[in-house]
Structure formats: structure tokens, C-alpha cells
C-alpha positions as CSV (number, residue, x, y, z in Angstrom):
1,M,-18.8,-3.6,-13.2
2,D,-18.6,0.2,-13.2
3,L,-16.6,1.1,-10.0
4,Q,-17.5,4.9,-10.6
5,L,-13.9,6.0,-10.4
6,K,-13.7,7.9,-13.6
7,D,-11.7,11.1,-13.2
8,K,-11.2,10.5,-9.5
9,V,-7.7,11.6,-8.4
10,V,-5.9,8.9,-6.4
11,I,-2.5,9.3,-4.7
12,V,-0.5,6.1,-4.5
13,T,2.6,6.2,-2.4
14,G,5.3,3.9,-3.5
15,G,3.5,3.7,-6.8
16,A,6.5,3.1,-9.0
17,K,7.2,-0.6,-8.3
18,G,5.6,-3.8,-7.2
19,I,2.2,-3.6,-5.5
20,G,2.1,0.2,-5.8
21,A,2.7,0.0,-9.6
22,A,-0.1,-2.6,-9.9
23,I,-2.5,-0.3,-8.0
24,V,-1.6,2.7,-10.3
25,H,-2.4,0.5,-13.3
26,A,-5.6,-0.7,-11.8
27,C,-6.8,2.8,-11.0
28,A,-6.0,4.0,-14.6
29,A,-7.9,1.0,-16.0
30,E,-11.0,2.2,-14.1
31,G,-10.6,5.7,-15.5
32,A,-9.2,7.2,-12.4
33,V,-6.2,9.6,-12.3
34,P,-3.4,8.0,-10.3
35,V,-0.7,10.1,-8.9
36,I,2.6,8.2,-8.2
37,V,4.4,9.6,-5.1
38,G,7.7,8.1,-4.2
39,R,11.5,8.3,-4.3
40,D,12.3,6.3,-7.4
41,A,11.9,8.9,-10.2
42,E,13.1,6.6,-13.1
43,A,10.8,3.8,-12.1
44,G,7.9,6.3,-11.6
45,K,8.5,7.8,-15.1
46,K,8.4,4.3,-16.6
47,V,5.0,3.5,-15.0
48,Q,3.7,7.0,-15.8
49,S,4.7,6.4,-19.5
50,E,2.9,3.1,-19.6
51,I,-0.3,4.8,-18.4
52,T,-0.2,7.9,-20.6
53,S,0.7,5.9,-23.7
54,G,-2.7,4.2,-23.4
55,G,-4.4,7.6,-23.3
56,S,-4.9,7.9,-19.6
57,R,-3.7,10.6,-17.2
58,C,-1.1,9.9,-14.5
59,G,0.7,12.2,-12.2
60,L,4.2,11.7,-10.8
61,I,5.8,13.4,-7.8
62,S,9.3,12.3,-7.0
63,V,9.9,12.9,-3.3
64,D,11.2,11.2,-0.2
65,L,8.4,10.9,2.3
66,S,10.6,10.9,5.3
67,T,9.6,14.4,6.4
68,A,6.2,15.9,7.1
69,E,7.1,18.8,4.7
70,A,7.6,16.4,1.9
71,C,4.2,14.8,2.4
72,A,2.4,18.2,2.6
73,Q,4.2,19.1,-0.6
74,S,3.0,16.0,-2.4
75,I,-0.6,16.7,-1.5
76,S,-0.4,20.5,-2.5
77,Q,1.3,19.6,-5.8
78,T,-1.4,17.0,-6.7
79,V,-4.2,19.4,-6.0
80,K,-2.5,22.2,-7.9
81,E,-2.0,19.9,-10.9
82,F,-5.3,18.1,-10.9
83,G,-7.6,20.4,-9.0
84,R,-8.8,17.8,-6.5
85,L,-7.9,14.7,-4.4
86,D,-10.4,11.9,-4.0
87,A,-8.5,9.1,-2.4
88,L,-5.2,8.1,-0.8
89,V,-3.5,4.8,-1.0
90,N,-0.7,4.5,1.7
91,N,1.5,1.8,0.3
92,A,5.2,2.9,0.5
93,G,7.5,1.0,2.8
94,R,9.9,-2.0,3.0
95,N,10.8,-4.9,5.3
96,D,14.1,-3.4,6.5
97,K,14.9,-6.2,9.0
98,V,15.5,-4.0,12.0
99,G,15.2,-6.7,14.7
100,L,15.3,-6.7,18.5
101,E,18.6,-8.5,18.8
102,E,20.5,-7.2,15.9
103,G,19.0,-3.7,15.7
104,S,19.3,-0.7,17.9
105,P,16.8,1.8,19.3
106,E,18.0,4.4,16.8
107,E,17.5,1.9,13.9
108,Y,14.0,1.0,15.3
109,V,12.9,4.7,15.3
110,A,14.3,5.1,11.7
111,S,12.3,2.1,10.6
112,L,9.1,3.5,12.1
113,N,9.8,6.7,10.1
114,R,10.3,4.7,6.9
115,N,7.3,2.5,7.3
116,L,4.7,4.3,9.5
117,V,5.0,8.0,10.1
118,H,4.4,9.1,6.5
119,Y,1.1,7.1,6.6
120,Y,-0.1,9.5,9.2
121,S,1.4,12.6,7.5
122,M,-0.2,11.8,4.2
123,A,-3.5,11.2,5.7
124,H,-3.3,14.3,7.8
125,Y,-2.5,16.6,4.9
126,S,-5.0,14.9,2.6
127,L,-7.9,15.3,5.0
128,P,-9.2,18.7,3.9
129,H,-9.5,17.5,0.3
130,L,-11.0,14.1,1.3
131,K,-13.6,15.8,3.3
132,R,-14.7,17.8,0.3
133,A,-14.8,14.7,-1.9
134,R,-16.1,12.3,0.8
135,G,-13.2,10.3,-0.3
136,S,-11.5,7.2,1.1
137,I,-8.1,5.9,2.4
138,V,-6.7,2.5,1.8
139,N,-3.6,1.4,3.7
140,V,-1.5,-1.4,2.7
141,G,-0.4,-3.6,5.6
142,S,1.5,-6.8,6.0
143,K,0.8,-10.3,7.5
144,T,3.9,-9.7,9.7
145,A,1.8,-7.6,12.0
146,V,-0.4,-10.7,12.7
147,T,1.9,-13.6,12.4
148,G,5.3,-12.1,13.3
149,Q,8.3,-13.1,11.3
150,G,11.4,-12.7,13.4
151,S,14.2,-10.1,13.2
152,T,11.9,-7.3,11.9
153,S,10.6,-5.4,14.9
154,G,10.4,-2.1,13.1
155,Y,8.5,-3.3,10.1
156,A,6.1,-5.5,12.0
157,S,5.2,-2.9,14.6
158,S,4.7,-0.3,11.9
159,K,2.3,-2.6,10.1
160,G,0.6,-3.4,13.5
161,A,0.2,0.4,14.0
162,I,-1.3,0.8,10.5
163,M,-4.0,-1.8,11.4
164,A,-4.8,0.2,14.5
165,L,-4.9,3.5,12.8
166,T,-7.2,2.1,10.2
167,R,-9.8,1.4,12.9
168,E,-9.0,4.7,14.6
169,W,-9.3,6.8,11.5
170,A,-12.4,5.0,10.4
171,A,-14.0,6.0,13.6
172,E,-12.8,9.6,13.6
173,L,-13.8,10.2,10.0
174,L,-17.3,8.8,10.2
175,P,-18.9,12.3,10.3
176,Y,-17.3,13.2,6.9
177,G,-18.3,10.0,5.1
178,I,-14.6,9.1,4.7
179,R,-14.0,5.3,4.6
180,V,-10.7,3.8,5.8
181,N,-9.6,0.2,5.2
182,T,-6.4,-1.9,5.2
183,V,-5.5,-4.6,2.6
184,I,-3.1,-7.1,4.1
185,P,-0.9,-9.2,1.7
186,A,1.2,-12.2,2.7
187,E,3.4,-13.6,0.0
188,V,3.5,-11.4,-3.1
189,M,6.3,-11.6,-5.8
190,T,7.6,-8.0,-6.0
191,P,11.2,-6.7,-6.9
192,L,11.9,-6.4,-3.1
193,Y,10.7,-10.0,-2.4
194,R,12.8,-11.3,-5.3
195,S,15.8,-9.5,-3.8
196,W,15.1,-11.2,-0.5
197,L,14.9,-14.6,-2.1
198,D,18.2,-14.1,-3.8
199,T,19.9,-13.8,-0.5
200,F,19.5,-17.5,0.0
201,P,22.0,-20.1,-1.2
202,N,19.2,-21.8,-3.3
203,P,16.4,-19.2,-4.0
204,E,14.2,-21.6,-6.0
205,E,14.3,-24.1,-3.1
206,K,13.3,-21.4,-0.7
207,L,10.5,-20.2,-2.9
208,N,9.1,-23.8,-3.3
209,I,9.0,-24.2,0.5
210,I,7.1,-21.0,0.7
211,L,4.7,-22.0,-2.0
212,S,4.0,-25.3,-0.3
213,K,2.6,-23.4,2.7
214,I,0.0,-21.2,0.8
215,P,-3.3,-23.1,1.0
216,L,-5.0,-21.8,-2.2
217,E,-3.4,-23.2,-5.3
218,K,0.1,-23.3,-3.7
219,R,1.1,-20.1,-5.4
220,M,2.0,-16.5,-4.6
221,T,-0.6,-13.8,-4.5
222,T,-0.1,-11.5,-7.5
223,A,0.4,-7.8,-7.2
224,E,-2.6,-7.4,-9.4
225,E,-4.9,-9.3,-7.0
226,I,-3.9,-7.0,-4.2
227,A,-4.5,-4.0,-6.6
228,S,-8.0,-5.3,-7.4
229,M,-9.0,-5.3,-3.8
230,V,-7.6,-1.8,-3.2
231,V,-9.4,-0.4,-6.2
232,F,-12.7,-2.1,-5.0
233,L,-12.3,-0.5,-1.6
234,L,-11.7,2.9,-3.2
235,S,-14.9,2.6,-5.2
236,A,-18.5,3.4,-4.5
237,K,-19.2,-0.4,-4.8
238,S,-17.8,-0.7,-1.3
239,S,-19.7,2.3,0.0
240,H,-20.6,0.7,3.4
241,T,-17.2,-0.9,4.1
242,T,-14.9,0.8,6.6
243,G,-12.6,0.0,9.5
244,Q,-11.8,-3.4,7.9
245,H,-8.6,-5.5,7.6
246,L,-8.9,-7.5,4.4
247,F,-6.5,-10.3,3.9
248,V,-5.7,-11.1,0.2
249,D,-3.3,-14.1,0.8
250,G,-4.7,-17.4,-0.5
251,G,-5.6,-18.4,3.1
252,Y,-2.0,-18.1,4.2
253,V,-2.6,-16.4,7.6
254,H,-5.9,-17.9,8.8
255,L,-6.5,-21.4,7.4
256,D,-5.4,-24.5,9.3
257,R,-1.8,-25.5,8.7
258,A,-3.0,-29.0,8.4
259,L,-4.1,-28.0,4.9
260,T,-0.5,-27.5,3.8
């Protein structure tokens, strides 16, 4: 299937690792030009090298997205280097465990800044270019916004806001033909997830408990499966899909627990 993404310039925040890196590779495989935007310069260079060694183009902007100025800079640098911007994938963030009981109001606000505010800033500064391209935005959410998790108020509320903003932006941007959707993972093995597992006395036992609760095939979703949905939503093949929350989770969130 030709997704008609050839030469489309796609910014992927947090594109150096995990789900973001998988999205970058998937974009390149479809002939698009991914631009990695994030803090980890070394990891970003590694992914960029993997893409370019295969003959594809890939941009890299090493920046901390914690300020609006940094977000604006990443957009302007992308357009200066590649001449256009066709799509934005808001993906950067982490489950930072800022809870209600253990956290503080200051830590909560900092968590929102890490996990939510740059989604708005990146979309805001991308908008003039997306209007010209009749482009699209895909936000990466989290099942924590729907299920709760405990002890992660900042991250969960950020992801809930992202789901709300997806509907709001989809409505606001209808006149420009800009589509906005969210992909929602549940249990995906990433470096951050592995680090979390390793905090338990018996990581493999914990992992097996989690796997037993995933209805479809009792396995983790792969980063590549998330990336495939993201790339489809960026493409012309999903040209009448907007304002949607798409769960790629093996039935983890919505299927009857009796199944597991």
C-alpha cells in the first residue's frame, strides 16, 4: 500500500528512543523525511545514522522542549533545512511518577511542562506550515489517562489533556483540512519501561504478571505496531479520520477482564 508520504517532512518529538525511534524508522520506510526533535543528542545521532545509511534523509534537532522558544526554534530550523513541514508527531514525555500523596504542587506543574505544554507549543508553531501543506498531527497518549495507574497524577492528567486537545484541535482546524488524532498505547517495551521493570525485586515475575493481563496473545505491544498506526494516520489513506483516539494495546484497556 502506497501511503503517499514520499518526501513529506515529519517532525517526531522524542524520536531518538523507544516508540519515537520506531515512528522515525516507519516514516523513513515510507519515503518520508523524519526530523528527530529531542534532548538525547547521542541517541538521536544513532537513529539518524541508521536512516541515512539506508539512503534516506533524516533530520536531527537536539533541543530541550521545556520552553516555547525551543519549540519555535525546532520548527523554524526544520523548515530552513527542508523547506517545508507536512506533519507533526507529538510523542516526547515520560511517566515521572508525580503523585498526589508523594508529589507537590510544584512537582505537578513541572510534570505538566514535561508531558503536556510542549504538545501545544509544537502544534502552535507548526500551524502556519501545516496549513500550507494541509498536513496532520498525531499525538501519542497513554492508557493511564483512561484507566488511571496510581501515583502518577502529572503524567495521567497530561495524557488526559492530550486526548481533549486532540478533539479540540480537530474541531478548530477543520477549515484548513488539518487532521488531528491520538494513538494510545498501553504496555509497550521501551527503554523507559525496561528501567521501570528493573525497579522490582523480580522484574521477570512482574513482566509475566503484566503479560497475563493482555488479552490478545498475552504479549506486549511492539513499538513498531504503534508506529504503523501513527504512519497510517499521517497518510492520505486515513484522509477522513480526525478527532479520534485509537487504542493499539491488544485489547488491554477495553476488553472484559474475564478474558484474562
